[in-house]
C-alpha positions in Angstrom: 55.3 151.7 134.5 58.8 151.8 135.9 61.0 150.3 138.6 62.9 153.7 138.9 63.1 155.2 142.3 62.8 159.0 141.7 64.4 161.1 144.1 62.2 163.8 146.0 60.9 166.4 143.3 62.8 169.6 144.9 66.2 167.8 144.8 65.3 167.0 141.1 64.3 170.4 140.3 67.2 171.7 141.8 69.5 169.5 139.6 67.8 170.2 136.4 67.6 173.8 136.9 71.4 174.1 137.6 73.1 176.2 134.7 69.5 176.8 133.2 68.9 179.9 131.4 64.9 179.5 131.3 62.4 176.8 131.9 59.0 177.4 130.2 56.8 176.9 132.3 58.8 176.0 135.4 55.5 175.4 137.6 54.7 172.7 134.5 57.9 171.1 134.9 57.6 170.7 138.6 54.0 169.0 138.0 55.0 166.5 135.7 58.1 165.6 138.1 55.6 165.2 140.9 53.4 163.3 138.6 56.2 161.0 137.6 57.3 160.3 141.1 53.8 159.6 141.8 53.0 157.0 138.8 56.8 155.6 138.4 56.6 156.9 135.1 59.8 158.6 133.9 59.3 161.8 132.1 60.4 161.9 128.0 62.9 164.6 127.8 64.8 165.2 124.3 67.4 167.4 122.4 67.4 167.6 118.6 70.7 167.9 116.9 71.3 168.5 113.1 74.2 166.8 112.3 75.4 169.8 109.9 79.2 169.1 110.8 81.3 166.3 112.0 82.7 167.3 115.2 81.2 168.2 118.6 83.0 170.6 120.8 82.5 171.8 124.4 79.9 174.5 123.2 77.6 171.4 122.0 77.7 169.7 125.5 76.0 172.3 127.6 72.8 170.9 126.3 74.0 167.2 125.9 75.0 167.3 129.7 71.5 168.5 130.7 69.7 165.7 129.0 72.3 163.4 130.5 70.7 165.0 134.0 67.4 163.7 133.0 69.0 160.7 132.3 70.7 160.5 135.6 67.4 161.1 137.5 66.1 158.0 135.7 63.6 159.8 133.2 63.9 158.8 129.4 66.7 160.7 127.4 65.9 161.1 123.7 68.9 162.0 121.3 67.1 162.9 118.5 69.4 163.3 115.1 67.9 165.7 112.6 68.7 164.0 109.4 65.9 165.3 107.7 66.0 168.8 109.1 69.8 169.0 108.6 68.8 169.2 104.9 66.8 172.1 105.4 69.1 173.9 107.6 68.3 175.8 110.7 67.7 179.4 109.7 68.6 180.3 113.5 71.4 182.9 114.0 71.6 182.8 109.7 71.9 186.2 107.9 71.6 184.5 104.8 69.9 181.3 103.3 72.3 178.5 104.4 73.3 175.9 101.5 71.5 172.7 101.9 73.5 169.6 102.9 73.2 166.1 100.8 71.9 163.2 102.5 75.4 161.4 102.3 76.8 164.5 103.9 74.0 164.4 106.7 74.6 160.5 107.3 78.3 160.5 107.9 78.3 163.3 110.4 75.6 161.6 112.3 77.6 158.4 112.6 80.3 160.4 114.2 78.0 162.2 116.3 76.4 159.2 117.8 80.3 158.1 118.5 80.9 161.3 120.3 77.7 161.7 122.2 78.6 158.0 123.9 81.2 160.1 125.8 78.3 161.7 127.7 75.3 159.5 127.5 74.6 156.0 128.2 73.6 154.2 124.9 71.9 151.5 126.4 69.5 153.8 128.2 69.3 156.6 125.6 66.5 156.4 122.6 68.0 157.5 119.6 65.6 158.7 116.8 66.0 159.8 113.4 63.3 162.4 112.4 63.6 161.2 108.7 61.4 158.2 110.2 58.4 160.3 110.2 59.4 163.4 108.2 60.2 161.4 105.1 56.5 160.0 105.1 54.9 163.2 105.1 52.7 163.6 102.3 51.8 166.8 100.6 48.5 167.1 102.5 50.2 166.5 105.6 52.6 169.5 105.0 49.9 171.5 104.1 47.7 170.8 107.2 50.6 171.3 109.2 51.6 174.8 107.8 47.9 175.8 108.6 48.6 175.4 112.1 50.7 178.7 112.3 50.5 182.1 111.3 52.9 183.7 108.9 52.8 187.0 111.1 54.2 184.9 114.1 56.9 183.1 111.8 58.4 186.7 111.0 58.6 188.0 114.2 61.7 185.6 114.8 64.7 188.2 114.9 66.4 186.2 111.9 63.7 186.6 109.8 62.8 190.4 110.6 66.4 191.5 110.4 66.7 189.9 106.7 63.5 191.5 105.6 64.5 194.8 107.0 67.7 194.5 105.4 66.3 193.3 101.8 68.2 190.0 102.1 66.2 186.9 100.8 64.4 184.1 102.9 63.5 181.3 101.2 60.1 179.4 102.0 61.7 176.2 102.9 63.7 178.2 105.9 59.9 179.0 107.3 59.1 175.4 107.1 62.1 174.4 109.7 60.6 175.3 112.9 57.2 173.4 111.6 59.0 170.3 110.8 60.9 169.8 114.0 57.8 170.9 116.0 56.2 167.4 114.1 59.2 166.1 115.8 57.8 166.8 119.2 54.2 165.8 118.1 55.5 162.3 117.4 57.9 162.0 120.4 55.0 163.1 123.0 58.1 164.8 124.7 57.7 166.1 128.2 60.7 168.5 127.9 62.6 169.6 125.1 66.0 171.1 125.6 67.9 173.6 123.7 70.6 176.7 123.6 68.6 180.1 124.3 68.9 181.1 120.5 66.5 177.9 119.9 63.8 179.7 122.3 61.7 180.7 119.1 61.8 177.3 117.7 60.8 175.6 121.2 58.0 178.3 121.5 56.7 177.1 118.0 57.1 173.4 119.0 54.8 173.9 122.2 52.4 175.4 120.1 52.2 173.0 117.3 52.2 170.1 120.0 48.8 171.7 121.3 47.3 171.9 117.9 47.9 168.3 117.5 46.2 167.6 120.5 49.4 166.6 122.4 50.3 168.4 125.8 52.9 171.4 125.4 56.0 170.2 126.5 58.3 172.3 128.9 60.9 174.4 127.3 64.2 174.2 129.2 67.1 176.7 127.3 70.8 176.6 128.2 73.1 179.7 127.7 75.0 180.0 124.9 78.9 178.8 126.0 81.7 181.6 125.3 84.6 180.3 123.3 88.1 180.7 124.3 88.6 184.3 123.4 86.6 185.3 126.0 83.9 187.0 123.9 82.5 185.0 121.0 80.4 181.8 121.2 82.4 178.7 121.0 82.6 177.9 117.4 84.6 175.7 115.2 84.8 178.3 112.5 85.9 181.1 114.8 88.7 178.6 115.9 88.1 179.4 119.9 86.4 175.9 120.4 87.6 172.7 122.3 87.0 169.3 120.5 85.7 167.0 122.8 87.9 164.2 121.0 90.8 166.3 121.3 93.9 164.7 123.3 94.0 165.3 127.0 97.0 167.9 126.7 95.5 169.7 124.2 92.2 170.0 125.8 93.9 171.0 129.4 96.1 173.6 127.6 93.1 175.4 125.9 91.0 175.5 129.0 94.1 176.9 130.9 94.1 179.9 128.1 90.5 181.2 129.1 90.3 184.3 130.9 89.9 184.1 134.7 86.4 185.2 135.0 85.2 183.0 132.2 86.0 179.9 134.5 83.2 180.2 136.6 80.6 180.1 133.5 82.6 176.6 132.6 82.5 175.1 136.0 78.4 176.0 135.9 78.0 174.3 132.5 80.8 171.9 132.1 80.9 170.3 135.6 78.6 168.6 138.1 79.9 170.6 140.9 76.8 172.3 142.8 76.1 176.1 142.5 76.9 176.4 146.1 80.7 174.3 145.7 81.3 176.5 142.6 80.4 179.9 144.7 82.6 178.5 147.6 85.5 177.9 145.0 85.0 181.6 143.6 84.8 183.3 147.5 88.1 181.4 148.1 89.8 182.9 144.9 88.4 186.4 145.8 89.7 186.0 149.3 93.2 185.0 147.9 93.1 181.7 149.6 93.3 179.9 146.2 94.8 181.4 143.4 92.8 181.7 139.9 95.4 179.6 138.1 94.7 176.7 140.7 91.2 176.8 140.3 91.3 177.1 136.5 93.7 174.2 136.7 91.0 172.1 138.9 88.4 173.1 136.4 90.5 171.6 133.1 91.5 168.6 135.1 87.8 167.9 135.9 86.7 168.5 132.1 89.4 166.5 130.8 88.6 163.5 133.2 85.3 163.7 132.2 86.0 163.0 128.5 89.3 160.9 128.9 89.1 159.5 132.5 86.8 157.4 135.0 83.1 157.1 133.3 84.5 158.9 130.5 81.5 157.6 128.2 80.8 153.8 127.3 81.4 151.5 124.8 79.1 150.4 121.9 77.6 147.6 124.3 77.1 150.2 126.8 79.4 149.0 129.1 81.6 151.8 131.2 84.9 152.5 129.4 87.9 152.0 131.9 90.2 154.8 132.5 94.0 154.3 131.9 96.1 153.6 134.8 97.1 157.1 135.4 94.5 160.1 135.9 94.8 161.6 132.5 93.7 164.9 133.9 96.5 165.0 136.6 98.8 163.8 134.0 98.1 166.5 131.7 98.4 169.3 134.5 101.4 167.7 134.9 102.7 167.9 131.5 101.5 171.7 131.5 103.9 172.7 134.4 106.6 171.1 132.9 106.2 172.7 129.7 105.1 176.1 130.6 106.3 176.5 134.0 109.7 174.6 133.9 110.0 175.0 130.2 111.0 171.7 129.7 110.1 169.7 126.3 107.0 167.4 126.6 107.6 163.8 127.7 105.6 162.9 124.4 106.3 164.9 121.0 105.4 164.3 117.7 108.5 162.3 116.0 109.7 162.7 112.5 112.6 160.4 111.1 115.0 161.9 108.6 116.9 159.6 105.9 119.4 160.6 103.3 118.2 159.0 100.2 119.8 159.4 96.7 119.3 162.9 95.6 117.4 164.1 98.6 115.9 163.7 102.3 113.0 161.5 103.2 111.0 162.2 106.2 108.9 159.7 107.7 106.4 160.0 110.6 105.7 156.9 112.5 103.0 155.5 115.1 104.4 152.4 116.8 105.8 150.3 113.9 103.7 152.0 110.9 105.0 154.5 108.9 101.8 156.8 108.5 103.4 159.9 106.6 106.4 159.7 104.4 107.8 162.9 102.1 111.1 163.2 99.8 112.4 166.5 99.3 115.6 167.0 97.0 118.8 168.0 98.8 122.1 168.0 97.0 124.0 168.5 100.0 124.3 167.5 103.6 123.2 170.8 105.1 119.8 172.3 105.2 118.7 175.4 106.9 116.6 174.9 110.0 114.0 177.2 108.6 113.6 175.4 105.6 113.4 172.2 107.3 110.5 173.5 109.3 108.6 174.5 106.3 109.3 171.2 104.5 108.1 169.4 107.6 104.9 171.2 107.6 105.4 172.9 110.7 105.3 176.5 109.4 103.3 178.1 106.1 107.1 179.2 104.8 110.7 179.6 105.2 110.3 183.1 105.8 108.0 182.8 108.3 109.9 180.4 110.1 112.9 182.7 109.7 110.7 185.3 111.5 110.2 183.1 114.6 113.6 182.4 114.9 114.3 186.0 115.0 112.1 186.9 117.5 113.4 183.9 120.0 111.0 181.5 119.1 113.3 178.6 118.6 115.4 176.1 120.5 117.0 173.0 119.8 117.7 170.7 122.5 116.8 173.3 125.0 119.5 176.1 123.6 117.9 179.2 122.0 118.7 179.5 118.5 118.3 183.4 116.8 120.2 182.8 113.9 117.5 182.3 110.9 120.5 181.2 108.7 121.6 178.2 111.3 122.0 174.7 109.4 121.5 171.0 110.3 123.9 168.6 108.9 121.7 165.4 107.6 124.6 163.4 107.3 125.3 163.0 110.5 123.1 160.7 112.9 121.6 162.4 115.8 118.5 163.2 117.5 117.0 166.7 118.1 114.1 167.9 120.4 112.5 171.0 118.9 110.5 174.0 120.1 109.1 176.5 117.7 107.0 178.9 118.9 105.2 178.6 122.3 103.1 175.2 121.6 105.1 173.3 118.8 107.4 170.1 120.1 109.0 167.9 117.8 111.8 165.4 117.9 113.8 165.1 114.8 116.0 161.9 114.6 118.3 161.9 111.9 119.2 158.6 111.0 
């Protein structure tokens, strides 16, 4: 029995349905919420995540936020780390068998996930589980019994497998085991609700069936849409380079959000903020009527998202206490910096700083954080003059000297606010000076010659 005072069912249901793609079956979720309100017992909602990569981006947070919504309403949020299932690999969306991960890789990624997830979930109120707790202990008999509860024909109905069969691409037997083993997670957890992306629908339906086979009431499957990435076309993915990491600095996160297509921002509002559907619709109508400029609406979105990860209430410490924000609002500060750089074409107030010092036979570059040198490189340089293009290449700001020269010719290079168009222009490193450099549209650097 819980002391939590639950909100009225219709209010809870409206909050949980926001942004959801599908609830299977919705009537069952409503019935469970009614029973929860009557008995005072919270629902058990879980999200299973395989730590196959170390970083979490905004696309991952769509389902995490929905788990947080259950937590906000007083229900039990279970964050399941698939440390066992990650070594098999989810076949969903895969056109070929994916290489298995080692236990060591999975363990490292799992720890990183936990640290990042605490930006959204209160660790003191989150039940964190690892499916190796029970899957490691299954005997051969247990696995055979589990397989006996599902038909091969149904398994091969899933689009991923069917497509690979039609194209004569191999399917490994262990891939068929994946949805069955993760279904056993739901059996052990006795979950009322499982959250997943729309592409996980097949797996979630298998989980419901297997729960029933083991005498556990079938959970409700709640699916969330896939977040489209910065290109406005494909799903957000690190491999596609169209992602925003949740640990990225505020200014970088803000700048990326401002780059999304205007029509995509309403989906971001729906899936990445806690504004109600009615509030979002009101914003959209103001834009359509001309009362609010799309850029201003996008700026408001970017500020909200930056603040959710860097501002007030942006996560918890390891002890579960709220991490207090900095004195200045990070979202607003990032917005001001964005305007300074891209509207007023001024150098950012903060930029990478590299110190250049003459040493016998060459130059020594050092990048510093506070008083500590974190990176140091020495290159040969017989004279005191060096081409800007070579310097930029040696500093790692561009792939090659020729690439730097190309950008300079295309008016993409400024020194102390003055455009430099001659690719042969040089810097005298024997004269102490400080330079604020813009290279391309987004790279800024302060070079101090000592």
